[in-house]
C-alpha positions as CSV (number, residue, x, y, z in Angstrom):
1,M,129.0,115.4,107.2
2,R,130.2,118.0,104.7
3,S,128.1,119.0,101.7
4,S,128.1,121.8,99.3
5,K,125.1,120.8,97.2
6,P,122.0,123.0,97.7
7,Q,118.9,121.1,99.0
8,N,116.2,123.7,98.9
9,T,113.3,121.5,100.1
10,L,115.3,120.0,102.9
11,N,116.6,123.4,103.8
12,L,113.1,124.7,104.2
13,K,112.1,121.7,106.3
14,L,115.2,122.1,108.4
15,M,114.5,125.8,109.0
16,I,111.0,125.0,110.1
17,F,112.3,122.2,112.3
18,I,115.0,124.4,114.0
19,C,112.6,127.3,114.4
20,S,110.1,125.0,116.1
21,V,112.8,123.9,118.5
22,F,113.9,127.5,119.3
23,L,110.3,128.7,119.7
24,F,109.9,125.9,122.2
25,F,112.8,127.3,124.2
26,V,111.4,130.8,124.0
27,F,107.9,129.7,125.2
28,L,109.5,127.6,127.9
29,K,111.5,130.5,129.2
30,L,108.4,132.8,129.1
31,G,106.5,130.2,131.2
32,F,103.9,129.2,128.6
33,F,104.4,125.6,129.4
34,S,104.3,123.8,132.7
35,S,106.2,120.6,133.6
36,G,105.5,117.9,131.2
37,L,103.8,120.4,128.8
38,Q,100.5,119.3,130.3
39,T,99.0,122.6,131.5
40,F,98.7,125.9,129.6
41,Q,99.5,128.8,131.8
42,S,98.5,132.4,131.6
43,I,100.7,134.8,129.8
44,P,103.3,136.2,132.3
45,S,103.2,139.9,133.4
46,N,105.6,142.5,132.0
47,D,107.5,142.2,135.2
48,S,108.2,138.5,134.9
49,I,109.0,138.9,131.2
50,S,111.6,141.5,132.1
51,E,113.3,138.9,134.4
52,C,113.6,136.3,131.6
53,N,116.9,135.6,130.0
54,K,117.4,136.2,126.3
55,I,117.7,133.3,123.8
56,P,121.1,131.8,124.4
57,P,123.7,133.1,121.9
58,S,124.4,129.7,120.5
59,L,120.8,129.1,119.7
60,A,120.3,132.5,118.1
61,H,123.5,131.9,116.0
62,S,122.2,128.5,114.9
63,L,118.9,130.0,113.8
64,V,120.5,132.8,111.8
65,H,123.1,130.4,110.3
66,Y,120.6,127.8,109.0
67,A,118.1,130.5,107.8
68,S,120.7,132.2,105.7
69,T,122.5,129.4,104.0
70,N,121.6,126.9,101.2
71,I,124.0,124.4,102.7
72,T,122.3,121.8,104.8
73,P,123.3,118.7,106.7
74,Q,123.7,115.5,104.7
75,Q,121.3,113.6,107.0
76,T,117.6,113.8,106.0
77,L,115.0,115.3,108.2
78,A,113.8,111.7,109.0
79,E,117.3,110.7,110.0
80,L,117.9,113.8,112.1
81,S,114.7,113.1,113.9
82,V,115.9,109.8,115.3
83,T,118.7,111.5,117.2
84,L,116.5,114.4,118.1
85,R,114.1,112.0,119.9
86,V,116.9,110.7,122.0
87,L,118.3,114.2,122.7
88,E,114.8,115.3,123.9
89,K,115.0,112.7,126.6
90,K,118.7,112.9,127.6
91,S,119.8,116.5,127.0
92,P,121.6,118.3,128.5
93,C,124.0,115.5,128.2
94,N,127.5,114.5,126.9
95,F,127.4,114.1,123.1
96,L,130.4,112.9,121.1
97,V,130.3,113.4,117.4
98,F,132.8,111.9,114.9
99,G,133.1,114.5,112.3
100,L,132.7,118.3,111.9
101,G,130.3,119.6,109.3
102,N,127.2,121.4,108.3
103,D,125.1,119.8,111.1
104,S,127.6,120.5,113.9
105,L,126.1,123.8,115.1
106,M,122.7,122.2,115.1
107,W,123.8,119.3,117.3
108,S,125.5,121.7,119.7
109,S,122.3,123.9,119.9
110,L,120.0,121.0,120.4
111,N,122.1,119.8,123.3
112,Y,122.0,123.2,124.8
113,G,123.4,123.2,128.4
114,G,125.3,119.9,127.7
115,R,128.7,119.2,126.3
116,T,129.0,118.4,122.6
117,V,132.5,117.5,121.3
118,F,133.5,117.0,117.6
119,L,136.4,114.9,116.4
120,E,137.7,116.0,113.0
121,E,140.4,114.3,110.8
122,D,140.9,117.3,108.4
123,N,142.9,119.9,110.4
124,K,142.7,122.6,107.7
125,W,138.9,122.2,107.5
126,M,138.6,122.3,111.3
127,K,140.6,125.6,111.5
128,E,138.5,127.2,108.9
129,F,135.3,126.0,110.6
130,K,136.5,127.3,114.0
131,K,137.0,130.8,112.5
132,E,133.3,131.0,111.9
133,M,132.2,129.1,115.1
134,P,135.0,129.4,117.7
135,F,132.6,128.3,120.5
136,L,132.3,124.7,119.3
137,E,134.5,122.2,121.1
138,T,136.6,120.4,118.5
139,Y,139.7,118.3,118.4
140,H,141.9,117.2,115.5
141,V,142.4,113.4,115.4
142,V,144.4,111.1,113.2
143,Y,143.2,107.6,112.0
144,D,145.7,104.8,111.3
145,S,143.5,102.8,108.9
146,K,142.4,102.5,105.3
147,V,139.1,101.3,103.8
148,S,141.2,98.8,101.8
149,Q,142.0,97.1,105.2
150,A,138.3,96.7,106.1
151,S,138.1,92.9,105.7
152,E,141.2,92.2,107.8
153,F,139.9,94.7,110.4
154,L,136.6,92.9,110.6
155,H,138.4,89.6,111.1
156,A,140.5,91.2,113.9
157,G,137.4,92.5,115.5
158,R,136.2,89.0,116.2
159,S,139.4,88.1,118.2
160,E,139.3,87.6,121.9
161,D,141.4,90.8,122.5
162,C,138.7,92.8,120.9
163,K,136.0,91.3,123.2
164,V,137.7,92.6,126.4
165,V,135.8,95.6,127.8
166,E,138.3,98.2,129.1
167,D,139.6,101.6,128.6
168,P,140.4,101.9,124.9
169,R,143.9,103.3,125.7
170,L,144.7,100.0,127.4
171,S,143.1,97.7,124.9
172,R,145.1,95.2,122.9
173,C,142.6,95.2,120.1
174,R,143.9,96.4,116.8
175,L,140.7,98.5,116.2
176,S,140.9,100.5,119.4
177,I,141.9,104.1,118.9
178,K,144.4,105.2,121.5
179,T,145.3,108.7,120.3
180,F,142.3,110.8,121.1
181,P,142.6,113.6,123.7
182,N,142.4,112.2,127.3
183,E,139.1,114.0,128.0
184,V,137.4,112.0,125.3
185,Y,138.2,108.7,127.2
186,E,137.5,110.2,130.6
187,T,134.0,111.4,129.7
188,E,131.0,109.1,129.9
189,W,129.2,109.8,126.7
190,D,125.4,109.6,126.6
191,L,125.2,109.9,122.8
192,I,127.8,109.1,120.2
193,M,127.4,109.9,116.5
194,V,129.7,108.1,114.0
195,D,129.5,110.2,110.9
196,A,133.3,110.3,110.2
197,P,136.0,109.8,109.2
198,T,135.7,109.8,105.4
199,G,135.3,106.3,103.8
200,F,134.1,106.5,100.3
201,R,137.5,105.4,98.7
202,D,139.9,102.6,99.5
203,N,142.7,105.0,100.5
204,L,140.6,106.9,103.0
205,P,140.5,106.0,106.8
206,G,137.0,104.5,106.9
207,R,134.9,104.1,110.1
208,M,136.0,100.7,111.2
209,T,138.0,101.8,114.2
210,A,135.6,104.7,115.0
211,I,132.7,102.2,115.2
212,Y,134.6,99.8,117.5
213,T,136.0,102.5,119.8
214,A,132.5,104.1,120.2
215,G,131.2,100.8,121.2
216,L,134.0,100.1,123.6
217,M,133.6,103.5,125.3
218,A,129.9,102.8,125.7
219,R,130.5,99.4,127.3
220,N,133.3,100.7,129.5
221,R,131.2,103.6,131.1
222,K,130.5,103.1,134.8
223,E,126.8,102.8,134.5
224,G,123.8,103.6,132.3
225,D,123.3,103.3,128.5
226,T,124.9,105.0,125.5
227,D,123.0,105.6,122.4
228,V,125.3,105.2,119.4
229,F,124.3,106.3,115.9
230,V,126.1,105.3,112.7
231,H,125.4,107.1,109.5
232,D,125.9,105.9,105.9
233,V,125.0,102.3,106.7
234,D,124.2,101.8,103.0
235,R,128.0,101.3,102.6
236,W,129.7,98.0,103.3
237,V,131.9,99.1,106.2
238,E,129.3,101.0,108.1
239,D,126.8,98.1,107.6
240,K,129.0,95.2,108.5
241,F,131.0,96.9,111.3
242,S,128.1,98.4,113.1
243,M,126.2,95.1,113.2
244,A,129.3,93.1,114.2
245,L,130.9,95.4,116.7
246,L,127.9,97.5,118.1
247,C,125.9,94.2,117.9
248,E,122.6,93.3,116.3
249,G,121.3,92.6,119.7
250,Y,121.7,96.3,120.7
251,W,120.2,97.5,117.4
252,R,117.1,99.7,118.0
253,E,116.1,101.1,114.6
254,Q,117.2,102.2,111.2
255,V,115.8,105.2,109.3
256,G,117.2,105.8,105.9
257,K,121.0,105.6,106.2
258,L,121.1,106.1,110.0
259,R,121.3,103.2,112.4
260,H,120.6,103.5,116.1
261,F,122.1,101.2,118.9
262,T,121.6,101.4,122.6
263,I,124.6,99.9,124.4
264,P,124.5,99.3,128.2
265,S,127.4,99.6,130.5
266,H,129.3,96.3,131.0
267,S,131.4,97.5,133.9
268,T,129.3,95.9,136.6
269,H,128.5,92.8,134.5
270,S,131.9,91.2,133.7
271,D,130.1,88.0,132.8
272,W,128.2,89.6,129.9
273,P,129.3,88.6,126.5
274,F,130.5,91.4,124.1
275,C,127.4,91.0,122.1
276,P,124.1,89.7,123.6
């Protein structure tokens, strides 16, 4: 999720994209649109305008941030649009993001009014990031895994222990992460983005356990569906683990390197198999 390489073309597109979203909020506040955006209303009077709230600080901060930097999210505009379509339907909602990076402010702003939480492995990076954006809800997490263990983790993921749907803190599955803050487990997440931890070398944590735990939390919620997104599926770990543990039967689409799954609650369907 972190990138220092300038991407001028993408940056321009992203600026236009973000500006469009913010203008939508402005017009909505001013009453330019009616419910469902079906009917164009007359321009409000000066009295009604004076009663409108200002653009929320988080949205204004996001617009200025992306308009003044050459550093853009690693996801392409097409990939970002996949998650945006789901956010348009579900926000304000609970959105859990594995990783803290150049797109974090954007996700928090697009989920305005909801709760967006970021889990970051690099404590030093997180502290530096928080100095600039202290209003983002972030937690430092530690992963007990290595990419070099991916094959044995994949084999373990097929065991019966890993097919039991329960609170990840109680799971006997080797892939279940039990060290997150309690509020992560106790929140029912509507969207989960797995774009971390790092996994481009054998000695790095990889996303094996993050993918499994995201899927387990989705299945363990009391009711409803959770949309889970996995980035970098061009890599072996993200490709194999997302299909095996989030399940091909729950796969909805793939755009570029982003794969989207919709996982229903299993809590009231104890007879359902782990994968359909």
